[in-house]
Biopython code that builds the backbone (N, CA, C, O; Angstrom):
import numpy as np
from Bio.PDB.StructureBuilder import StructureBuilder

atoms = [
    (1, "UNK", "N", (-28.113, -21.002, -40.126)),
    (1, "UNK", "CA", (-28.648, -19.884, -40.888)),
    (1, "UNK", "C", (-29.982, -20.256, -41.571)),
    (1, "UNK", "O", (-30.917, -19.457, -41.626)),
    (2, "UNK", "N", (-30.033, -21.531, -42.101)),
    (2, "UNK", "CA", (-31.298, -21.980, -42.673)),
    (2, "UNK", "C", (-32.396, -21.944, -41.672)),
    (2, "UNK", "O", (-33.504, -21.521, -42.005)),
    (3, "UNK", "N", (-32.154, -22.367, -40.451)),
    (3, "UNK", "CA", (-33.217, -22.346, -39.470)),
    (3, "UNK", "C", (-33.657, -20.893, -39.244)),
    (3, "UNK", "O", (-34.864, -20.655, -39.190)),
    (4, "UNK", "N", (-32.759, -19.905, -39.107)),
    (4, "UNK", "CA", (-33.210, -18.499, -38.950)),
    (4, "UNK", "C", (-34.057, -18.092, -40.085)),
    (4, "UNK", "O", (-35.084, -17.450, -39.866)),
    (5, "UNK", "N", (-33.693, -18.429, -41.324)),
    (5, "UNK", "CA", (-34.486, -18.090, -42.450)),
    (5, "UNK", "C", (-35.935, -18.568, -42.394)),
    (5, "UNK", "O", (-36.881, -17.908, -42.824)),
    (6, "UNK", "N", (-36.030, -19.797, -41.815)),
    (6, "UNK", "CA", (-37.357, -20.383, -41.770)),
    (6, "UNK", "C", (-38.259, -19.741, -40.658)),
    (6, "UNK", "O", (-39.485, -19.764, -40.766)),
    (7, "UNK", "N", (-37.630, -19.174, -39.598)),
    (7, "UNK", "CA", (-38.538, -18.694, -38.557)),
    (7, "UNK", "C", (-38.649, -17.188, -38.451)),
    (7, "UNK", "O", (-39.512, -16.662, -37.749)),
    (8, "UNK", "N", (-37.747, -16.485, -39.173)),
    (8, "UNK", "CA", (-37.859, -15.008, -39.219)),
    (8, "UNK", "C", (-38.611, -14.554, -40.473)),
    (8, "UNK", "O", (-38.601, -15.218, -41.510)),
    (9, "UNK", "N", (-39.276, -13.372, -40.333)),
    (9, "UNK", "CA", (-39.983, -12.864, -41.492)),
    (9, "UNK", "C", (-39.062, -12.658, -42.735)),
    (9, "UNK", "O", (-37.884, -12.327, -42.599)),
    (10, "UNK", "N", (-39.617, -12.856, -43.900)),
    (10, "UNK", "CA", (-38.828, -12.751, -45.120)),
    (10, "UNK", "C", (-38.119, -11.421, -45.220)),
    (10, "UNK", "O", (-38.710, -10.361, -45.012)),
    (11, "UNK", "N", (-36.878, -11.494, -45.534)),
    (11, "UNK", "CA", (-35.989, -10.279, -45.681)),
    (11, "UNK", "C", (-35.291, -9.837, -44.376)),
    (11, "UNK", "O", (-34.457, -8.932, -44.405)),
    (12, "UNK", "N", (-35.625, -10.465, -43.239)),
    (12, "UNK", "CA", (-34.997, -10.002, -42.017)),
    (12, "UNK", "C", (-33.480, -10.303, -42.028)),
    (12, "UNK", "O", (-32.689, -9.448, -41.631)),
    (13, "UNK", "N", (-33.093, -11.424, -42.446)),
    (13, "UNK", "CA", (-31.675, -11.718, -42.483)),
    (13, "UNK", "C", (-30.868, -10.703, -43.355)),
    (13, "UNK", "O", (-29.829, -10.194, -42.935)),
    (14, "UNK", "N", (-31.354, -10.450, -44.498)),
    (14, "UNK", "CA", (-30.662, -9.575, -45.393)),
    (14, "UNK", "C", (-30.672, -8.179, -44.843)),
    (14, "UNK", "O", (-29.668, -7.485, -45.000)),
    (15, "UNK", "N", (-31.699, -7.717, -44.225)),
    (15, "UNK", "CA", (-31.798, -6.343, -43.608)),
    (15, "UNK", "C", (-30.725, -6.262, -42.434)),
    (15, "UNK", "O", (-30.032, -5.257, -42.275)),
    (16, "UNK", "N", (-30.636, -7.371, -41.638)),
    (16, "UNK", "CA", (-29.692, -7.293, -40.553)),
    (16, "UNK", "C", (-28.289, -7.272, -41.088)),
    (16, "UNK", "O", (-27.434, -6.534, -40.599)),
    (17, "UNK", "N", (-28.041, -8.120, -42.139)),
    (17, "UNK", "CA", (-26.742, -8.115, -42.726)),
    (17, "UNK", "C", (-26.350, -6.850, -43.350)),
    (17, "UNK", "O", (-25.210, -6.413, -43.200)),
    (18, "UNK", "N", (-27.265, -6.221, -44.064)),
    (18, "UNK", "CA", (-27.000, -4.957, -44.710)),
    (18, "UNK", "C", (-26.663, -3.913, -43.697)),
    (18, "UNK", "O", (-25.733, -3.137, -43.914)),
    (19, "UNK", "N", (-27.432, -3.848, -42.506)),
    (19, "UNK", "CA", (-27.146, -2.892, -41.502)),
    (19, "UNK", "C", (-25.753, -3.071, -40.989)),
    (19, "UNK", "O", (-25.020, -2.090, -40.862)),
    (20, "UNK", "N", (-25.358, -4.267, -40.691)),
    (20, "UNK", "CA", (-24.004, -4.594, -40.202)),
    (20, "UNK", "C", (-22.995, -4.146, -41.187)),
    (20, "UNK", "O", (-22.012, -3.511, -40.807)),
    (21, "UNK", "N", (-23.182, -4.442, -42.426)),
    (21, "UNK", "CA", (-22.213, -4.036, -43.522)),
    (21, "UNK", "C", (-22.131, -2.527, -43.609)),
    (21, "UNK", "O", (-21.059, -1.959, -43.811)),
    (22, "UNK", "N", (-23.231, -1.913, -43.461)),
    (22, "UNK", "CA", (-23.198, -0.386, -43.535)),
    (22, "UNK", "C", (-22.413, 0.166, -42.369)),
    (22, "UNK", "O", (-21.571, 1.038, -42.586)),
    (23, "UNK", "N", (-22.634, -0.291, -41.128)),
    (23, "UNK", "CA", (-21.942, 0.104, -39.972)),
    (23, "UNK", "C", (-20.432, -0.143, -40.120)),
    (23, "UNK", "O", (-19.614, 0.706, -39.765)),
    (24, "UNK", "N", (-20.086, -1.316, -40.648)),
    (24, "UNK", "CA", (-18.671, -1.706, -40.890)),
    (24, "UNK", "C", (-18.116, -0.778, -41.937)),
    (24, "UNK", "O", (-16.972, -0.362, -41.751)),
    (25, "UNK", "N", (-18.755, -0.406, -42.985)),
    (25, "UNK", "CA", (-18.264, 0.438, -44.003)),
    (25, "UNK", "C", (-18.027, 1.867, -43.407)),
    (25, "UNK", "O", (-17.033, 2.535, -43.690)),
    (26, "UNK", "N", (-18.993, 2.272, -42.581)),
    (26, "UNK", "CA", (-18.755, 3.659, -41.918)),
    (26, "UNK", "C", (-17.534, 3.624, -40.998)),
    (26, "UNK", "O", (-16.708, 4.537, -40.973)),
    (27, "UNK", "N", (-17.461, 2.490, -40.223)),
    (27, "UNK", "CA", (-16.286, 2.420, -39.286)),
    (27, "UNK", "C", (-14.972, 2.403, -40.068)),
    (27, "UNK", "O", (-14.008, 3.041, -39.645)),
    (28, "UNK", "N", (-14.908, 1.710, -41.170)),
    (28, "UNK", "CA", (-13.674, 1.603, -41.944)),
    (28, "UNK", "C", (-13.300, 2.986, -42.517)),
    (28, "UNK", "O", (-12.136, 3.386, -42.489)),
    (29, "UNK", "N", (-14.344, 3.726, -43.053)),
    (29, "UNK", "CA", (-14.093, 5.067, -43.558)),
    (29, "UNK", "C", (-13.662, 5.952, -42.433)),
    (29, "UNK", "O", (-12.807, 6.809, -42.658)),
    (30, "UNK", "N", (-14.187, 5.816, -41.222)),
    (30, "UNK", "CA", (-13.798, 6.616, -40.098)),
    (30, "UNK", "C", (-12.336, 6.355, -39.698)),
    (30, "UNK", "O", (-11.608, 7.273, -39.321)),
    (31, "UNK", "N", (-11.935, 5.103, -39.789)),
    (31, "UNK", "CA", (-10.538, 4.700, -39.409)),
    (31, "UNK", "C", (-9.603, 5.310, -40.437)),
    (31, "UNK", "O", (-8.545, 5.786, -40.025)),
    (32, "UNK", "N", (-9.879, 5.343, -41.710)),
    (32, "UNK", "CA", (-9.133, 5.898, -42.656)),
    (32, "UNK", "C", (-8.884, 7.413, -42.455)),
    (32, "UNK", "O", (-7.862, 7.963, -42.865)),
    (33, "UNK", "N", (-9.809, 8.011, -41.845)),
    (33, "UNK", "CA", (-9.703, 9.493, -41.592)),
    (33, "UNK", "C", (-9.266, 9.719, -40.173)),
    (33, "UNK", "O", (-9.156, 10.873, -39.759)),
    (34, "UNK", "N", (-9.006, 8.679, -39.393)),
    (34, "UNK", "CA", (-8.639, 8.745, -38.008)),
    (34, "UNK", "C", (-9.677, 9.558, -37.241)),
    (34, "UNK", "O", (-9.374, 10.460, -36.460)),
    (35, "UNK", "N", (-10.897, 9.185, -37.513)),
    (35, "UNK", "CA", (-12.054, 9.878, -36.859)),
    (35, "UNK", "C", (-12.796, 8.968, -35.926)),
    (35, "UNK", "O", (-13.147, 7.842, -36.279)),
    (36, "UNK", "N", (-13.031, 9.457, -34.741)),
    (36, "UNK", "CA", (-13.786, 8.726, -33.660)),
    (36, "UNK", "C", (-15.267, 8.796, -33.949)),
    (36, "UNK", "O", (-15.741, 9.612, -34.740)),
    (37, "UNK", "N", (-15.958, 7.937, -33.298)),
    (37, "UNK", "CA", (-17.422, 7.968, -33.390)),
    (37, "UNK", "C", (-17.931, 9.317, -32.794)),
    (37, "UNK", "O", (-18.895, 9.903, -33.286)),
    (38, "UNK", "N", (-17.281, 9.758, -31.773)),
    (38, "UNK", "CA", (-17.680, 11.040, -31.144)),
    (38, "UNK", "C", (-17.405, 12.188, -32.218)),
    (38, "UNK", "O", (-18.233, 13.077, -32.418)),
    (39, "UNK", "N", (-16.262, 12.116, -32.855)),
    (39, "UNK", "CA", (-15.907, 13.105, -33.893)),
    (39, "UNK", "C", (-16.921, 13.126, -34.978)),
    (39, "UNK", "O", (-17.355, 14.202, -35.387)),
    (40, "UNK", "N", (-17.337, 11.945, -35.482)),
    (40, "UNK", "CA", (-18.322, 11.883, -36.523)),
    (40, "UNK", "C", (-19.658, 12.410, -36.043)),
    (40, "UNK", "O", (-20.322, 13.128, -36.791)),
    (41, "UNK", "N", (-20.087, 12.087, -34.824)),
    (41, "UNK", "CA", (-21.374, 12.609, -34.318)),
    (41, "UNK", "C", (-21.305, 14.123, -34.312)),
    (41, "UNK", "O", (-22.250, 14.769, -34.765)),
    (42, "UNK", "N", (-20.285, 14.687, -33.846)),
    (42, "UNK", "CA", (-20.135, 16.136, -33.788)),
    (42, "UNK", "C", (-20.124, 16.749, -35.260)),
    (42, "UNK", "O", (-20.730, 17.790, -35.514)),
    (43, "UNK", "N", (-19.451, 16.092, -36.142)),
    (43, "UNK", "CA", (-19.339, 16.565, -37.510)),
    (43, "UNK", "C", (-20.726, 16.590, -38.192)),
    (43, "UNK", "O", (-20.965, 17.439, -39.051)),
    (44, "UNK", "N", (-21.610, 15.705, -37.835)),
    (44, "UNK", "CA", (-22.872, 15.631, -38.482)),
    (44, "UNK", "C", (-24.018, 16.255, -37.634)),
    (44, "UNK", "O", (-25.180, 16.295, -38.038)),
    (45, "UNK", "N", (-23.639, 16.706, -36.514)),
    (45, "UNK", "CA", (-24.672, 17.377, -35.624)),
    (45, "UNK", "C", (-25.682, 16.386, -34.971)),
    (45, "UNK", "O", (-26.852, 16.697, -34.750)),
    (46, "UNK", "N", (-25.155, 15.199, -34.685)),
    (46, "UNK", "CA", (-25.976, 14.203, -34.050)),
    (46, "UNK", "C", (-25.457, 13.862, -32.658)),
    (46, "UNK", "O", (-24.240, 13.819, -32.472)),
    (47, "UNK", "N", (-26.280, 13.627, -31.713)),
    (47, "UNK", "CA", (-25.893, 13.230, -30.434)),
    (47, "UNK", "C", (-24.992, 11.944, -30.472)),
    (47, "UNK", "O", (-25.152, 11.059, -31.312)),
    (48, "UNK", "N", (-24.050, 11.915, -29.511)),
    (48, "UNK", "CA", (-23.187, 10.706, -29.583)),
    (48, "UNK", "C", (-23.946, 9.413, -29.301)),
    (48, "UNK", "O", (-23.675, 8.379, -29.911)),
    (49, "UNK", "N", (-24.878, 9.479, -28.392)),
    (49, "UNK", "CA", (-25.660, 8.290, -28.034)),
    (49, "UNK", "C", (-26.506, 7.852, -29.166)),
    (49, "UNK", "O", (-26.646, 6.654, -29.411)),
    (50, "UNK", "N", (-27.111, 8.839, -29.910)),
    (50, "UNK", "CA", (-27.924, 8.571, -31.156)),
    (50, "UNK", "C", (-27.094, 7.847, -32.212)),
    (50, "UNK", "O", (-27.558, 6.853, -32.771)),
    (51, "UNK", "N", (-25.923, 8.299, -32.490)),
    (51, "UNK", "CA", (-25.055, 7.761, -33.426)),
    (51, "UNK", "C", (-24.661, 6.311, -32.960)),
    (51, "UNK", "O", (-24.658, 5.377, -33.761)),
    (52, "UNK", "N", (-24.337, 6.163, -31.662)),
    (52, "UNK", "CA", (-23.942, 4.867, -31.139)),
    (52, "UNK", "C", (-25.097, 3.842, -31.343)),
    (52, "UNK", "O", (-24.874, 2.700, -31.745)),
    (53, "UNK", "N", (-26.319, 4.297, -31.053)),
    (53, "UNK", "CA", (-27.481, 3.369, -31.277)),
    (53, "UNK", "C", (-27.580, 2.913, -32.726)),
    (53, "UNK", "O", (-27.896, 1.756, -33.005)),
    (54, "UNK", "N", (-27.311, 3.823, -33.632)),
    (54, "UNK", "CA", (-27.441, 3.531, -35.086)),
    (54, "UNK", "C", (-26.227, 2.556, -35.432)),
    (54, "UNK", "O", (-26.454, 1.552, -36.106)),
    (55, "UNK", "N", (-25.036, 2.820, -35.011)),
    (55, "UNK", "CA", (-23.939, 2.082, -35.318)),
    (55, "UNK", "C", (-24.047, 0.700, -34.739)),
    (55, "UNK", "O", (-23.567, -0.253, -35.352)),
    (56, "UNK", "N", (-24.675, 0.542, -33.547)),
    (56, "UNK", "CA", (-24.834, -0.690, -32.913)),
    (56, "UNK", "C", (-26.075, -1.537, -33.364)),
    (56, "UNK", "O", (-26.280, -2.669, -32.926)),
    (57, "UNK", "N", (-26.854, -0.933, -34.231)),
    (57, "UNK", "CA", (-27.995, -1.722, -34.797)),
    (57, "UNK", "C", (-29.309, -1.543, -34.090)),
    (57, "UNK", "O", (-30.309, -2.058, -34.591)),
    (58, "UNK", "N", (-29.399, -0.852, -32.958)),
    (58, "UNK", "CA", (-30.645, -0.721, -32.255)),
    (58, "UNK", "C", (-31.591, 0.258, -32.896)),
    (58, "UNK", "O", (-32.793, 0.215, -32.634)),
    (59, "UNK", "N", (-31.076, 1.153, -33.743)),
    (59, "UNK", "CA", (-31.849, 2.143, -34.463)),
    (59, "UNK", "C", (-31.340, 2.103, -35.853)),
    (59, "UNK", "O", (-30.188, 1.741, -36.092)),
    (60, "UNK", "N", (-32.218, 2.486, -36.823)),
    (60, "UNK", "CA", (-31.810, 2.477, -38.255)),
    (60, "UNK", "C", (-31.445, 3.934, -38.597)),
    (60, "UNK", "O", (-31.972, 4.890, -38.028)),
    (61, "UNK", "N", (-30.491, 4.050, -39.584)),
    (61, "UNK", "CA", (-30.154, 5.345, -40.149)),
    (61, "UNK", "C", (-31.220, 5.826, -41.028)),
    (61, "UNK", "O", (-31.918, 5.042, -41.672)),
    (62, "UNK", "N", (-31.370, 7.170, -41.072)),
    (62, "UNK", "CA", (-32.275, 7.719, -42.035)),
    (62, "UNK", "C", (-31.423, 8.068, -43.321)),
    (62, "UNK", "O", (-30.193, 8.102, -43.294)),
    (63, "UNK", "N", (-32.144, 8.312, -44.397)),
    (63, "UNK", "CA", (-31.412, 8.675, -45.616)),
    (63, "UNK", "C", (-30.607, 9.910, -45.436)),
    (63, "UNK", "O", (-29.447, 9.952, -45.846)),
    (64, "UNK", "N", (-31.196, 10.966, -44.812)),
    (64, "UNK", "CA", (-30.502, 12.261, -44.648)),
    (64, "UNK", "C", (-29.255, 12.079, -43.652)),
    (64, "UNK", "O", (-28.235, 12.755, -43.783)),
    (65, "UNK", "N", (-29.410, 11.147, -42.679)),
    (65, "UNK", "CA", (-28.288, 10.850, -41.753)),
    (65, "UNK", "C", (-27.096, 10.257, -42.550)),
    (65, "UNK", "O", (-25.947, 10.662, -42.374)),
    (66, "UNK", "N", (-27.412, 9.298, -43.417)),
    (66, "UNK", "CA", (-26.383, 8.656, -44.276)),
    (66, "UNK", "C", (-25.764, 9.641, -45.219)),
    (66, "UNK", "O", (-24.562, 9.563, -45.473)),
    (67, "UNK", "N", (-26.526, 10.566, -45.753)),
    (67, "UNK", "CA", (-25.970, 11.630, -46.576)),
    (67, "UNK", "C", (-25.011, 12.494, -45.810)),
    (67, "UNK", "O", (-23.928, 12.798, -46.310)),
    (68, "UNK", "N", (-25.368, 12.902, -44.616)),
    (68, "UNK", "CA", (-24.475, 13.674, -43.783)),
    (68, "UNK", "C", (-23.215, 12.947, -43.353)),
    (68, "UNK", "O", (-22.138, 13.538, -43.268)),
    (69, "UNK", "N", (-23.353, 11.714, -43.093)),
    (69, "UNK", "CA", (-22.177, 10.856, -42.755)),
    (69, "UNK", "C", (-21.252, 10.735, -43.957)),
    (69, "UNK", "O", (-20.037, 10.862, -43.805)),
    (70, "UNK", "N", (-21.775, 10.501, -45.109)),
    (70, "UNK", "CA", (-20.987, 10.406, -46.358)),
    (70, "UNK", "C", (-20.290, 11.728, -46.609)),
    (70, "UNK", "O", (-19.122, 11.725, -46.996)),
    (71, "UNK", "N", (-20.948, 12.854, -46.407)),
    (71, "UNK", "CA", (-20.233, 14.133, -46.631)),
    (71, "UNK", "C", (-19.149, 14.355, -45.618)),
    (71, "UNK", "O", (-18.088, 14.876, -45.962)),
    (72, "UNK", "N", (-19.383, 13.962, -44.327)),
    (72, "UNK", "CA", (-18.419, 14.174, -43.316)),
    (72, "UNK", "C", (-17.193, 13.324, -43.562)),
    (72, "UNK", "O", (-16.074, 13.686, -43.200)),
    (73, "UNK", "N", (-17.433, 12.186, -44.185)),
    (73, "UNK", "CA", (-16.315, 11.242, -44.451)),
    (73, "UNK", "C", (-15.663, 11.511, -45.830)),
    (73, "UNK", "O", (-14.683, 10.863, -46.197)),
    (74, "UNK", "N", (-16.204, 12.436, -46.553)),
    (74, "UNK", "CA", (-15.626, 12.807, -47.758)),
    (74, "UNK", "C", (-15.766, 11.691, -48.942)),
    (74, "UNK", "O", (-14.925, 11.516, -49.824)),
    (75, "UNK", "N", (-16.919, 11.010, -48.804)),
    (75, "UNK", "CA", (-17.184, 9.935, -49.784)),
    (75, "UNK", "C", (-18.644, 10.149, -50.260)),
    (75, "UNK", "O", (-19.408, 10.912, -49.669)),
    (76, "UNK", "N", (-19.005, 9.413, -51.392)),
    (76, "UNK", "CA", (-20.370, 9.425, -51.808)),
    (76, "UNK", "C", (-21.191, 8.479, -50.947)),
    (76, "UNK", "O", (-20.672, 7.598, -50.260)),
    (77, "UNK", "N", (-22.465, 8.699, -51.015)),
    (77, "UNK", "CA", (-23.355, 7.841, -50.283)),
    (77, "UNK", "C", (-23.181, 6.422, -50.798)),
    (77, "UNK", "O", (-23.129, 5.484, -50.003)),
    (78, "UNK", "N", (-23.088, 6.242, -52.126)),
    (78, "UNK", "CA", (-22.876, 4.939, -52.770)),
    (78, "UNK", "C", (-21.611, 4.216, -52.193)),
    (78, "UNK", "O", (-21.593, 2.993, -52.059)),
    (79, "UNK", "N", (-20.612, 4.976, -51.874)),
    (79, "UNK", "CA", (-19.382, 4.337, -51.279)),
    (79, "UNK", "C", (-19.679, 3.699, -49.986)),
    (79, "UNK", "O", (-19.006, 2.727, -49.643)),
    (80, "UNK", "N", (-20.616, 4.147, -49.237)),
    (80, "UNK", "CA", (-20.933, 3.546, -47.925)),
    (80, "UNK", "C", (-21.841, 2.306, -47.959)),
    (80, "UNK", "O", (-21.862, 1.484, -47.042)),
    (81, "UNK", "N", (-22.594, 2.219, -49.079)),
    (81, "UNK", "CA", (-23.541, 1.090, -49.166)),
    (81, "UNK", "C", (-22.930, -0.204, -49.491)),
    (81, "UNK", "O", (-21.967, -0.226, -50.258)),
    (82, "UNK", "N", (-23.395, -1.282, -48.984)),
    (82, "UNK", "CA", (-22.800, -2.585, -49.351)),
    (82, "UNK", "C", (-23.010, -2.863, -50.797)),
    (82, "UNK", "O", (-23.950, -2.361, -51.414)),
    (83, "UNK", "N", (-22.158, -3.643, -51.329)),
    (83, "UNK", "CA", (-22.277, -4.031, -52.737)),
    (83, "UNK", "C", (-23.468, -4.890, -52.962)),
    (83, "UNK", "O", (-23.842, -5.647, -52.066)),
    (84, "UNK", "N", (-24.072, -4.825, -54.068)),
    (84, "UNK", "CA", (-25.189, -5.677, -54.433)),
    (84, "UNK", "C", (-24.598, -7.073, -54.842)),
    (84, "UNK", "O", (-23.404, -7.263, -55.075)),
    (85, "UNK", "N", (-25.516, -7.961, -54.896)),
    (85, "UNK", "CA", (-25.050, -9.328, -55.393)),
    (85, "UNK", "C", (-24.436, -9.249, -56.753)),
    (85, "UNK", "O", (-23.441, -9.928, -57.007)),
    (86, "UNK", "N", (-24.939, -8.507, -57.586)),
    (86, "UNK", "CA", (-24.457, -8.355, -58.985)),
    (86, "UNK", "C", (-23.056, -7.747, -58.955)),
    (86, "UNK", "O", (-22.182, -8.174, -59.710)),
    (87, "UNK", "N", (-22.832, -6.747, -58.083)),
    (87, "UNK", "CA", (-21.539, -6.088, -58.019)),
    (87, "UNK", "C", (-20.499, -6.985, -57.411)),
    (87, "UNK", "O", (-19.315, -6.801, -57.695)),
    (88, "UNK", "N", (-20.869, -7.956, -56.585)),
    (88, "UNK", "CA", (-20.001, -8.907, -55.928)),
    (88, "UNK", "C", (-19.513, -9.974, -56.871)),
    (88, "UNK", "O", (-18.508, -10.634, -56.606)),
    (89, "UNK", "N", (-20.232, -10.154, -57.996)),
    (89, "UNK", "CA", (-19.775, -11.262, -59.023)),
    (89, "UNK", "C", (-18.712, -10.803, -59.846)),
    (89, "UNK", "O", (-18.232, -11.543, -60.705)),
]
sb = StructureBuilder()
sb.init_structure("model")
sb.init_model(0)
sb.init_chain("A")
sb.init_seg("    ")
for serial, (resi, resn, name, xyz) in enumerate(atoms, 1):
    if name == "N":
        sb.init_residue(resn, " ", resi, " ")
    sb.init_atom(name, np.array(xyz, "f"), 0.0, 1.0, " ", f" {name:<3s}", serial, name[0])
structure = sb.get_structure()
């Protein structure tokens, strides 16, 4: 990990980690609602391949997409976001 931090631009590791945490949070909320990725895509009016690209990390979510996902899952946007370092303490 230290090597990656030295060769990648500042902040890249945390951005990648945050995206993975966000996708994991969305997946866990989907599981609680017994919702498939296709079902979520339909619920928010997004193409299935577009949602798949975002969940897989090859595309980033927009703020409005995250708002729509939170609404479809019946949670607040804050509930989907990874905890900050302060919140983890």
